[in-house]
mmCIF file of the N, C-alpha and C atoms, coordinates in Angstrom:
data_MODEL
# 
_entry.id   MODEL 
# 
loop_
_atom_site.group_PDB 
_atom_site.id 
_atom_site.type_symbol 
_atom_site.label_atom_id 
_atom_site.label_alt_id 
_atom_site.label_comp_id 
_atom_site.label_asym_id 
_atom_site.label_entity_id 
_atom_site.label_seq_id 
_atom_site.pdbx_PDB_ins_code 
_atom_site.Cartn_x 
_atom_site.Cartn_y 
_atom_site.Cartn_z 
_atom_site.occupancy 
_atom_site.B_iso_or_equiv 
_atom_site.pdbx_formal_charge 
_atom_site.auth_seq_id 
_atom_site.auth_comp_id 
_atom_site.auth_asym_id 
_atom_site.auth_atom_id 
_atom_site.pdbx_PDB_model_num 
ATOM 1   N N  . MET A 1 1  ? 0.831   -1.192 0.000   1.00 0.00 ? 1  MET A N  1 
ATOM 2   C CA . MET A 1 1  ? 0.000   0.000  0.000   1.00 0.00 ? 1  MET A CA 1 
ATOM 3   C C  . MET A 1 1  ? 0.870   1.248  0.000   1.00 0.00 ? 1  MET A C  1 
ATOM 4   N N  . ALA A 1 2  ? 0.375   2.261  -0.602  1.00 0.00 ? 2  ALA A N  1 
ATOM 5   C CA . ALA A 1 2  ? 1.114   3.521  -0.643  1.00 0.00 ? 2  ALA A CA 1 
ATOM 6   C C  . ALA A 1 2  ? 1.033   4.205  0.718   1.00 0.00 ? 2  ALA A C  1 
ATOM 7   N N  . ASP A 1 3  ? 2.109   4.891  1.057   1.00 0.00 ? 3  ASP A N  1 
ATOM 8   C CA . ASP A 1 3  ? 2.120   5.620  2.328   1.00 0.00 ? 3  ASP A CA 1 
ATOM 9   C C  . ASP A 1 3  ? 1.195   6.820  2.222   1.00 0.00 ? 3  ASP A C  1 
ATOM 10  N N  . LYS A 1 4  ? 0.503   7.084  3.324   1.00 0.00 ? 4  LYS A N  1 
ATOM 11  C CA . LYS A 1 4  ? -0.403  8.229  3.356   1.00 0.00 ? 4  LYS A CA 1 
ATOM 12  C C  . LYS A 1 4  ? 0.384   9.463  3.785   1.00 0.00 ? 4  LYS A C  1 
ATOM 13  N N  . LYS A 1 5  ? 0.276   10.537 2.987   1.00 0.00 ? 5  LYS A N  1 
ATOM 14  C CA . LYS A 1 5  ? 1.007   11.761 3.325   1.00 0.00 ? 5  LYS A CA 1 
ATOM 15  C C  . LYS A 1 5  ? 0.084   12.743 4.027   1.00 0.00 ? 5  LYS A C  1 
ATOM 16  N N  . ASP A 1 6  ? 0.694   13.683 4.733   1.00 0.00 ? 6  ASP A N  1 
ATOM 17  C CA . ASP A 1 6  ? -0.084  14.695 5.429   1.00 0.00 ? 6  ASP A CA 1 
ATOM 18  C C  . ASP A 1 6  ? -0.683  15.671 4.430   1.00 0.00 ? 6  ASP A C  1 
ATOM 19  N N  . GLY A 1 7  ? -1.917  16.103 4.686   1.00 0.00 ? 7  GLY A N  1 
ATOM 20  C CA . GLY A 1 7  ? -2.540  17.114 3.835   1.00 0.00 ? 7  GLY A CA 1 
ATOM 21  C C  . GLY A 1 7  ? -3.344  16.501 2.712   1.00 0.00 ? 7  GLY A C  1 
ATOM 22  N N  . PHE A 1 8  ? -4.018  17.347 2.002   1.00 0.00 ? 8  PHE A N  1 
ATOM 23  C CA . PHE A 1 8  ? -4.871  16.945 0.890   1.00 0.00 ? 8  PHE A CA 1 
ATOM 24  C C  . PHE A 1 8  ? -4.194  17.416 -0.389  1.00 0.00 ? 8  PHE A C  1 
ATOM 25  N N  . GLN A 1 9  ? -3.507  16.530 -1.057  1.00 0.00 ? 9  GLN A N  1 
ATOM 26  C CA . GLN A 1 9  ? -2.655  16.918 -2.170  1.00 0.00 ? 9  GLN A CA 1 
ATOM 27  C C  . GLN A 1 9  ? -3.429  17.394 -3.385  1.00 0.00 ? 9  GLN A C  1 
ATOM 28  N N  . SER A 1 10 ? -4.539  16.776 -3.713  1.00 0.00 ? 10 SER A N  1 
ATOM 29  C CA . SER A 1 10 ? -5.239  17.161 -4.933  1.00 0.00 ? 10 SER A CA 1 
ATOM 30  C C  . SER A 1 10 ? -5.808  18.572 -4.844  1.00 0.00 ? 10 SER A C  1 
ATOM 31  N N  . GLY A 1 11 ? -6.019  19.082 -3.641  1.00 0.00 ? 11 GLY A N  1 
ATOM 32  C CA . GLY A 1 11 ? -6.532  20.433 -3.482  1.00 0.00 ? 11 GLY A CA 1 
ATOM 33  C C  . GLY A 1 11 ? -5.438  21.482 -3.456  1.00 0.00 ? 11 GLY A C  1 
ATOM 34  N N  . ALA A 1 12 ? -4.196  21.074 -3.396  1.00 0.00 ? 12 ALA A N  1 
ATOM 35  C CA . ALA A 1 12 ? -3.101  22.038 -3.259  1.00 0.00 ? 12 ALA A CA 1 
ATOM 36  C C  . ALA A 1 12 ? -2.981  22.928 -4.489  1.00 0.00 ? 12 ALA A C  1 
ATOM 37  N N  . GLY A 1 13 ? -3.112  22.380 -5.674  1.00 0.00 ? 13 GLY A N  1 
ATOM 38  C CA . GLY A 1 13 ? -3.020  23.191 -6.893  1.00 0.00 ? 13 GLY A CA 1 
ATOM 39  C C  . GLY A 1 13 ? -4.181  24.152 -7.014  1.00 0.00 ? 13 GLY A C  1 
ATOM 40  N N  . LEU A 1 14 ? -5.362  23.722 -6.582  1.00 0.00 ? 14 LEU A N  1 
ATOM 41  C CA . LEU A 1 14 ? -6.536  24.561 -6.636  1.00 0.00 ? 14 LEU A CA 1 
ATOM 42  C C  . LEU A 1 14 ? -6.384  25.758 -5.709  1.00 0.00 ? 14 LEU A C  1 
ATOM 43  N N  . ILE A 1 15 ? -5.824  25.532 -4.533  1.00 0.00 ? 15 ILE A N  1 
ATOM 44  C CA . ILE A 1 15 ? -5.609  26.624 -3.587  1.00 0.00 ? 15 ILE A CA 1 
ATOM 45  C C  . ILE A 1 15 ? -4.608  27.620 -4.159  1.00 0.00 ? 15 ILE A C  1 
ATOM 46  N N  . ARG A 1 16 ? -3.552  27.131 -4.763  1.00 0.00 ? 16 ARG A N  1 
ATOM 47  C CA . ARG A 1 16 ? -2.571  28.034 -5.376  1.00 0.00 ? 16 ARG A CA 1 
ATOM 48  C C  . ARG A 1 16 ? -3.198  28.825 -6.512  1.00 0.00 ? 16 ARG A C  1 
ATOM 49  N N  . TYR A 1 17 ? -4.071  28.206 -7.282  1.00 0.00 ? 17 TYR A N  1 
ATOM 50  C CA . TYR A 1 17 ? -4.721  28.899 -8.385  1.00 0.00 ? 17 TYR A CA 1 
ATOM 51  C C  . TYR A 1 17 ? -5.554  30.064 -7.872  1.00 0.00 ? 17 TYR A C  1 
ATOM 52  N N  . PHE A 1 18 ? -6.337  29.846 -6.818  1.00 0.00 ? 18 PHE A N  1 
ATOM 53  C CA . PHE A 1 18 ? -7.178  30.909 -6.301  1.00 0.00 ? 18 PHE A CA 1 
ATOM 54  C C  . PHE A 1 18 ? -6.356  31.990 -5.606  1.00 0.00 ? 18 PHE A C  1 
ATOM 55  N N  . ASP A 1 19 ? -5.216  31.648 -5.057  1.00 0.00 ? 19 ASP A N  1 
ATOM 56  C CA . ASP A 1 19 ? -4.372  32.660 -4.442  1.00 0.00 ? 19 ASP A CA 1 
ATOM 57  C C  . ASP A 1 19 ? -3.796  33.607 -5.485  1.00 0.00 ? 19 ASP A C  1 
ATOM 58  N N  . GLU A 1 20 ? -3.540  33.106 -6.688  1.00 0.00 ? 20 GLU A N  1 
ATOM 59  C CA . GLU A 1 20 ? -2.929  33.925 -7.728  1.00 0.00 ? 20 GLU A CA 1 
ATOM 60  C C  . GLU A 1 20 ? -3.943  34.694 -8.561  1.00 0.00 ? 20 GLU A C  1 
ATOM 61  N N  . GLU A 1 21 ? -5.217  34.375 -8.417  1.00 0.00 ? 21 GLU A N  1 
ATOM 62  C CA . GLU A 1 21 ? -6.249  35.036 -9.218  1.00 0.00 ? 21 GLU A CA 1 
ATOM 63  C C  . GLU A 1 21 ? -6.358  36.501 -8.821  1.00 0.00 ? 21 GLU A C  1 
ATOM 64  N N  . GLU A 1 22 ? -6.421  37.373 -9.820  1.00 0.00 ? 22 GLU A N  1 
ATOM 65  C CA . GLU A 1 22 ? -6.554  38.799 -9.566  1.00 0.00 ? 22 GLU A CA 1 
ATOM 66  C C  . GLU A 1 22 ? -7.875  39.288 -10.133 1.00 0.00 ? 22 GLU A C  1 
ATOM 67  N N  . ILE A 1 23 ? -8.507  40.199 -9.424  1.00 0.00 ? 23 ILE A N  1 
ATOM 68  C CA . ILE A 1 23 ? -9.746  40.795 -9.904  1.00 0.00 ? 23 ILE A CA 1 
ATOM 69  C C  . ILE A 1 23 ? -9.370  42.082 -10.633 1.00 0.00 ? 23 ILE A C  1 
ATOM 70  N N  . GLU A 1 24 ? -9.656  42.121 -11.934 1.00 0.00 ? 24 GLU A N  1 
ATOM 71  C CA . GLU A 1 24 ? -9.272  43.277 -12.728 1.00 0.00 ? 24 GLU A CA 1 
ATOM 72  C C  . GLU A 1 24 ? -10.444 44.198 -13.019 1.00 0.00 ? 24 GLU A C  1 
ATOM 73  N N  . GLY A 1 25 ? -11.664 43.749 -12.782 1.00 0.00 ? 25 GLY A N  1 
ATOM 74  C CA . GLY A 1 25 ? -12.840 44.557 -13.078 1.00 0.00 ? 25 GLY A CA 1 
ATOM 75  C C  . GLY A 1 25 ? -13.192 45.459 -11.912 1.00 0.00 ? 25 GLY A C  1 
ATOM 76  N N  . PRO A 1 26 ? -14.194 46.320 -12.125 1.00 0.00 ? 26 PRO A N  1 
ATOM 77  C CA . PRO A 1 26 ? -14.622 47.201 -11.034 1.00 0.00 ? 26 PRO A CA 1 
ATOM 78  C C  . PRO A 1 26 ? -15.321 46.407 -9.942  1.00 0.00 ? 26 PRO A C  1 
ATOM 79  N N  . ALA A 1 27 ? -15.102 46.799 -8.722  1.00 0.00 ? 27 ALA A N  1 
ATOM 80  C CA . ALA A 1 27 ? -15.733 46.128 -7.585  1.00 0.00 ? 27 ALA A CA 1 
ATOM 81  C C  . ALA A 1 27 ? -17.104 46.759 -7.357  1.00 0.00 ? 27 ALA A C  1 
ATOM 82  N N  . LEU A 1 28 ? -18.161 45.949 -7.457  1.00 0.00 ? 28 LEU A N  1 
ATOM 83  C CA . LEU A 1 28 ? -19.522 46.431 -7.247  1.00 0.00 ? 28 LEU A CA 1 
ATOM 84  C C  . LEU A 1 28 ? -20.091 45.802 -5.986  1.00 0.00 ? 28 LEU A C  1 
ATOM 85  N N  . ASP A 1 29 ? -20.824 46.621 -5.251  1.00 0.00 ? 29 ASP A N  1 
ATOM 86  C CA . ASP A 1 29 ? -21.507 46.116 -4.066  1.00 0.00 ? 29 ASP A CA 1 
ATOM 87  C C  . ASP A 1 29 ? -22.643 45.201 -4.520  1.00 0.00 ? 29 ASP A C  1 
ATOM 88  N N  . PRO A 1 30 ? -22.795 44.036 -3.933  1.00 0.00 ? 30 PRO A N  1 
ATOM 89  C CA . PRO A 1 30 ? -23.879 43.129 -4.359  1.00 0.00 ? 30 PRO A CA 1 
ATOM 90  C C  . PRO A 1 30 ? -25.266 43.765 -4.271  1.00 0.00 ? 30 PRO A C  1 
ATOM 91  N N  . LYS A 1 31 ? -25.470 44.633 -3.299  1.00 0.00 ? 31 LYS A N  1 
ATOM 92  C CA . LYS A 1 31 ? -26.760 45.316 -3.181  1.00 0.00 ? 31 LYS A CA 1 
ATOM 93  C C  . LYS A 1 31 ? -27.018 46.193 -4.399  1.00 0.00 ? 31 LYS A C  1 
ATOM 94  N N  . LEU A 1 32 ? -25.978 46.820 -4.920  1.00 0.00 ? 32 LEU A N  1 
ATOM 95  C CA . LEU A 1 32 ? -26.115 47.679 -6.092  1.00 0.00 ? 32 LEU A CA 1 
ATOM 96  C C  . LEU A 1 32 ? -26.574 46.869 -7.295  1.00 0.00 ? 32 LEU A C  1 
ATOM 97  N N  . VAL A 1 33 ? -26.059 45.668 -7.449  1.00 0.00 ? 33 VAL A N  1 
ATOM 98  C CA . VAL A 1 33 ? -26.466 44.801 -8.554  1.00 0.00 ? 33 VAL A CA 1 
ATOM 99  C C  . VAL A 1 33 ? -27.946 44.451 -8.431  1.00 0.00 ? 33 VAL A C  1 
ATOM 100 N N  . ILE A 1 34 ? -28.411 44.173 -7.222  1.00 0.00 ? 34 ILE A N  1 
ATOM 101 C CA . ILE A 1 34 ? -29.832 43.875 -6.997  1.00 0.00 ? 34 ILE A CA 1 
ATOM 102 C C  . ILE A 1 34 ? -30.686 45.092 -7.324  1.00 0.00 ? 34 ILE A C  1 
ATOM 103 N N  . TYR A 1 35 ? -30.262 46.264 -6.856  1.00 0.00 ? 35 TYR A N  1 
ATOM 104 C CA . TYR A 1 35 ? -31.022 47.489 -7.110  1.00 0.00 ? 35 TYR A CA 1 
ATOM 105 C C  . TYR A 1 35 ? -31.108 47.785 -8.604  1.00 0.00 ? 35 TYR A C  1 
ATOM 106 N N  . ILE A 1 36 ? -30.027 47.584 -9.320  1.00 0.00 ? 36 ILE A N  1 
ATOM 107 C CA . ILE A 1 36 ? -30.027 47.817 -10.767 1.00 0.00 ? 36 ILE A CA 1 
ATOM 108 C C  . ILE A 1 36 ? -30.990 46.847 -11.455 1.00 0.00 ? 36 ILE A C  1 
ATOM 109 N N  . GLY A 1 37 ? -30.993 45.601 -11.030 1.00 0.00 ? 37 GLY A N  1 
ATOM 110 C CA . GLY A 1 37 ? -31.909 44.616 -11.608 1.00 0.00 ? 37 GLY A CA 1 
ATOM 111 C C  . GLY A 1 37 ? -33.363 44.973 -11.355 1.00 0.00 ? 37 GLY A C  1 
ATOM 112 N N  . VAL A 1 38 ? -33.680 45.403 -10.139 1.00 0.00 ? 38 VAL A N  1 
ATOM 113 C CA . VAL A 1 38 ? -35.050 45.797 -9.810  1.00 0.00 ? 38 VAL A CA 1 
ATOM 114 C C  . VAL A 1 38 ? -35.443 47.036 -10.614 1.00 0.00 ? 38 VAL A C  1 
ATOM 115 N N  . ALA A 1 39 ? -34.544 47.998 -10.713 1.00 0.00 ? 39 ALA A N  1 
ATOM 116 C CA . ALA A 1 39 ? -34.832 49.223 -11.473 1.00 0.00 ? 39 ALA A CA 1 
ATOM 117 C C  . ALA A 1 39 ? -35.081 48.902 -12.950 1.00 0.00 ? 39 ALA A C  1 
ATOM 118 N N  . MET A 1 40 ? -34.281 47.997 -13.517 1.00 0.00 ? 40 MET A N  1 
ATOM 119 C CA . MET A 1 40 ? -34.474 47.617 -14.920 1.00 0.00 ? 40 MET A CA 1 
ATOM 120 C C  . MET A 1 40 ? -35.819 46.914 -15.105 1.00 0.00 ? 40 MET A C  1 
ATOM 121 N N  . ALA A 1 41 ? -36.218 46.079 -14.163 1.00 0.00 ? 41 ALA A N  1 
ATOM 122 C CA . ALA A 1 41 ? -37.516 45.398 -14.248 1.00 0.00 ? 41 ALA A CA 1 
ATOM 123 C C  . ALA A 1 41 ? -38.658 46.408 -14.198 1.00 0.00 ? 41 ALA A C  1 
ATOM 124 N N  . VAL A 1 42 ? -38.555 47.413 -13.343 1.00 0.00 ? 42 VAL A N  1 
ATOM 125 C CA . VAL A 1 42 ? -39.581 48.448 -13.251 1.00 0.00 ? 42 VAL A CA 1 
ATOM 126 C C  . VAL A 1 42 ? -39.641 49.238 -14.555 1.00 0.00 ? 42 VAL A C  1 
ATOM 127 N N  . ILE A 1 43 ? -38.493 49.582 -15.122 1.00 0.00 ? 43 ILE A N  1 
ATOM 128 C CA . ILE A 1 43 ? -38.456 50.330 -16.377 1.00 0.00 ? 43 ILE A CA 1 
ATOM 129 C C  . ILE A 1 43 ? -39.109 49.528 -17.500 1.00 0.00 ? 43 ILE A C  1 
ATOM 130 N N  . VAL A 1 44 ? -38.830 48.246 -17.581 1.00 0.00 ? 44 VAL A N  1 
ATOM 131 C CA . VAL A 1 44 ? -39.422 47.401 -18.628 1.00 0.00 ? 44 VAL A CA 1 
ATOM 132 C C  . VAL A 1 44 ? -40.933 47.307 -18.445 1.00 0.00 ? 44 VAL A C  1 
ATOM 133 N N  . GLU A 1 45 ? -41.387 47.130 -17.210 1.00 0.00 ? 45 GLU A N  1 
ATOM 134 C CA . GLU A 1 45 ? -42.826 47.053 -16.971 1.00 0.00 ? 45 GLU A CA 1 
ATOM 135 C C  . GLU A 1 45 ? -43.517 48.364 -17.306 1.00 0.00 ? 45 GLU A C  1 
ATOM 136 N N  . LEU A 1 46 ? -42.918 49.488 -16.961 1.00 0.00 ? 46 LEU A N  1 
ATOM 137 C CA . LEU A 1 46 ? -43.498 50.784 -17.306 1.00 0.00 ? 46 LEU A CA 1 
ATOM 138 C C  . LEU A 1 46 ? -43.525 50.986 -18.818 1.00 0.00 ? 46 LEU A C  1 
ATOM 139 N N  . ALA A 1 47 ? -42.483 50.559 -19.493 1.00 0.00 ? 47 ALA A N  1 
ATOM 140 C CA . ALA A 1 47 ? -42.434 50.704 -20.945 1.00 0.00 ? 47 ALA A CA 1 
ATOM 141 C C  . ALA A 1 47 ? -43.529 49.876 -21.607 1.00 0.00 ? 47 ALA A C  1 
ATOM 142 N N  . THR A 1 48 ? -43.781 48.661 -21.113 1.00 0.00 ? 48 THR A N  1 
ATOM 143 C CA . THR A 1 48 ? -44.846 47.843 -21.707 1.00 0.00 ? 48 THR A CA 1 
ATOM 144 C C  . THR A 1 48 ? -46.231 48.412 -21.391 1.00 0.00 ? 48 THR A C  1 
ATOM 145 N N  . TYR A 1 49 ? -46.355 49.142 -20.296 1.00 0.00 ? 49 TYR A N  1 
ATOM 146 C CA . TYR A 1 49 ? -47.629 49.776 -19.968 1.00 0.00 ? 49 TYR A CA 1 
ATOM 147 C C  . TYR A 1 49 ? -47.896 50.976 -20.867 1.00 0.00 ? 49 TYR A C  1 
ATOM 148 N N  . PHE A 1 50 ? -46.882 51.825 -21.073 1.00 0.00 ? 50 PHE A N  1 
ATOM 149 C CA . PHE A 1 50 ? -47.066 53.026 -21.858 1.00 0.00 ? 50 PHE A CA 1 
ATOM 150 C C  . PHE A 1 50 ? -46.991 52.781 -23.364 1.00 0.00 ? 50 PHE A C  1 
ATOM 151 N N  . TRP A 1 51 ? -46.256 51.767 -23.804 1.00 0.00 ? 51 TRP A N  1 
ATOM 152 C CA . TRP A 1 51 ? -46.134 51.448 -25.213 1.00 0.00 ? 51 TRP A CA 1 
ATOM 153 C C  . TRP A 1 51 ? -46.462 49.972 -25.446 1.00 0.00 ? 51 TRP A C  1 
ATOM 154 N N  . PRO A 1 52 ? -47.742 49.614 -25.369 1.00 0.00 ? 52 PRO A N  1 
ATOM 155 C CA . PRO A 1 52 ? -48.105 48.203 -25.571 1.00 0.00 ? 52 PRO A CA 1 
ATOM 156 C C  . PRO A 1 52 ? -47.862 47.777 -27.025 1.00 0.00 ? 52 PRO A C  1 
ATOM 157 N N  . LEU A 1 53 ? -47.581 46.512 -27.221 1.00 0.00 ? 53 LEU A N  1 
ATOM 158 C CA . LEU A 1 53 ? -47.285 45.998 -28.550 1.00 0.00 ? 53 LEU A CA 1 
ATOM 159 C C  . LEU A 1 53 ? -48.554 45.628 -29.309 1.00 0.00 ? 53 LEU A C  1 
ATOM 160 N N  . HIS A 1 54 ? -49.683 45.491 -28.653 1.00 0.00 ? 54 HIS A N  1 
ATOM 161 C CA . HIS A 1 54 ? -50.919 45.077 -29.332 1.00 0.00 ? 54 HIS A CA 1 
ATOM 162 C C  . HIS A 1 54 ? -51.846 46.215 -29.495 1.00 0.00 ? 54 HIS A C  1 
# 
């Protein structure tokens, strides 16, 4: 049988990958993303009310 080594070897590369990852985009607050989505939904609903397709 193979000797058991300390630690979880298959996860070691994954941990190194996430340590090296850099965020290059703008940082947005998650609440802001929700607010933008709700605002867009309201705008679409208002547009369908004022400019119906039928």
